[in-house]
C-alpha positions in Angstrom: 16.2 -37.0 -40.8 19.9 -36.7 -41.5 22.0 -36.4 -38.8 25.2 -33.9 -38.2 27.5 -37.1 -38.9 25.6 -37.6 -42.2 26.9 -34.4 -43.5 30.5 -35.6 -43.3 30.9 -33.9 -39.5 30.5 -34.9 -36.0 27.6 -33.9 -34.1 28.7 -31.1 -31.3 27.3 -31.7 -28.0 24.7 -28.9 -28.0 23.3 -30.2 -31.0 20.2 -32.0 -29.9 16.8 -32.5 -31.5 15.6 -30.2 -29.4 17.8 -27.4 -29.7 17.5 -27.9 -33.4 13.9 -27.4 -33.3 13.9 -24.2 -31.0 16.5 -23.0 -33.7 14.0 -23.3 -36.3 11.1 -22.1 -34.2 13.2 -19.0 -33.5 14.2 -18.3 -37.0 10.6 -18.8 -38.1 9.3 -16.6 -35.5 12.1 -13.8 -36.2 11.2 -14.2 -40.1 7.3 -13.7 -39.3 7.9 -10.7 -37.1 10.1 -9.0 -39.8 7.2 -9.4 -42.3 4.8 -7.3 -40.1 7.0 -4.6 -39.3 5.3 -1.8 -41.2 6.5 0.3 -43.9 6.5 4.0 -43.1 6.7 6.7 -45.6 9.2 9.7 -45.2 9.4 12.9 -46.6 9.8 13.5 -50.2 13.4 14.9 -51.3 13.5 17.7 -53.6 15.7 20.2 -55.1 14.5 24.1 -53.9 11.9 25.1 -51.8 8.3 23.8 -52.9 5.6 26.3 -53.2 3.4 25.4 -50.5 -0.3 26.4 -50.6 -3.8 25.3 -51.4 -4.9 25.3 -54.9 -7.6 23.7 -57.1 -8.4 19.9 -55.2 -4.6 20.1 -54.0 -2.6 20.8 -50.7 0.9 21.4 -51.6 2.6 20.6 -48.3 6.1 21.7 -46.8 8.2 19.0 -48.8 6.4 19.4 -51.9 3.9 16.3 -51.4 0.8 17.2 -53.0 -2.2 16.1 -50.9 -5.7 15.9 -51.8 -7.8 19.2 -50.5 -11.6 19.5 -50.3 -12.8 23.3 -49.8 -16.0 24.8 -48.8 -16.2 28.8 -49.2 -18.6 30.6 -46.4 -22.3 31.3 -47.5 -23.0 34.9 -47.6 -24.7 36.2 -45.4 -24.6 33.2 -43.0 -28.0 31.0 -42.5 -27.3 31.0 -38.7 -25.5 32.6 -35.9 -22.7 30.1 -35.9 -20.3 31.9 -38.2 -19.0 35.7 -38.5 -21.8 38.0 -37.9 -21.5 42.1 -38.5 -18.2 43.1 -37.0 -17.2 39.6 -35.9 -13.9 37.8 -37.1 -13.8 35.7 -40.0 -13.7 31.8 -39.0 -11.6 29.5 -40.9 -11.5 25.5 -40.0 -8.9 22.8 -41.0 -10.6 19.5 -40.8 -8.8 16.4 -40.5 -10.0 12.9 -41.5 -10.0 9.7 -39.6 -8.2 6.2 -40.0 -8.6 4.7 -43.3 -10.8 7.4 -44.9 -10.2 10.7 -46.7 -11.4 14.3 -46.8 -14.4 13.3 -48.4 -15.9 11.9 -45.1 -16.3 15.7 -44.0 -18.2 16.9 -46.9 -21.5 17.1 -44.6 -19.8 19.0 -42.1 -17.9 21.0 -44.4 -21.0 22.2 -46.2 -22.7 23.0 -42.7 -19.8 24.9 -41.4 -19.5 26.8 -44.6 -23.3 27.7 -44.6 -22.5 29.0 -41.3 -20.0 31.6 -42.7 -16.8 29.7 -42.2 -14.0 28.7 -44.8 -13.3 25.0 -44.5 -10.2 23.3 -45.7 -10.1 19.4 -45.3 -7.3 17.6 -46.9 -6.3 13.8 -47.3 -3.5 12.8 -45.1 -0.5 11.1 -46.5 -1.3 7.3 -47.2 -4.9 7.9 -47.6 -7.5 9.1 -50.6 -5.8 11.0 -53.1 -2.4 11.7 -51.3 0.7 9.7 -52.1 1.8 6.2 -50.6 -1.5 5.0 -50.8 -1.5 2.3 -48.0 1.8 3.1 -46.6 1.6 4.4 -43.3 3.3 8.0 -42.9 5.5 9.0 -39.9 3.6 10.7 -37.0 5.9 13.9 -37.2 4.9 14.1 -41.0 1.3 13.9 -40.0 1.8 16.8 -37.7 4.2 19.0 -40.0 1.4 18.6 -42.6 -1.1 20.0 -39.9 0.9 22.7 -39.0 1.6 23.7 -42.5 -2.0 23.7 -43.5 -2.7 25.9 -40.2 -0.3 28.4 -41.6 -1.4 28.5 -45.1 -4.9 29.1 -43.8 -3.7 32.2 -41.3 -1.8 33.6 -44.5 -5.2 33.4 -46.5 -7.4 34.7 -43.6 -4.8 37.1 -41.5 -7.5 38.4 -39.3 -9.7 35.1 -38.9 -9.8 32.5 -35.9 -8.5 29.3 -37.1 -9.7 26.0 -35.6 -8.7 22.5 -36.2 -11.5 19.7 -36.2 -10.3 16.2 -36.3 -12.2 12.9 -36.2 -10.5 9.8 -34.9 -6.9 9.6 -36.2 -7.2 13.0 -37.3 -8.0 14.5 -33.5 -5.0 12.5 -32.4 -2.7 14.2 -35.2 -4.2 17.7 -34.1 -3.8 16.8 -30.5 -0.2 15.5 -30.7 0.4 18.5 -32.9 -0.6 21.1 -30.2 0.9 19.4 -27.4 4.1 19.6 -29.1 7.4 21.9 -28.6 6.3 23.7 -31.7 2.3 23.9 -32.0 0.7 25.1 -35.2 
């Protein structure tokens, strides 16, 4: 191993082999930690105001992001007494999937709820399923704002309905933190 003197300068007092090894270790540790830092997606930047809403297989969110959407329409009349009966309010459900999944995980539940008379909307959260940024973790505030936008759209589509939010795993976490925040959906 070459010494400082071999490179044309005298070795400093603090330059010991232990210090050199420590400096190399710390540099390697910081490089490793920097490589583990997550990449997070932010909101889209678009000109103008996006037309938010539900359309065929897509939920256009507050910032214009197109998120995958599965919908189930209520069966008339309901097969059981879960959904609205005569004189009862309509029911709408926003379903939010769990980690490493997509809205398709809710196929059985969506079909069941629709058979009971509920209108069901399940969207792919950012970074999952058909939504943009696959594999890139979205910021938590974006996930909550997407949920608030979906609830708002459901309320406009079904003004007299009671709207429920159902979340599985990570989806439940998004729902809980959204409703516990300063501006709940």
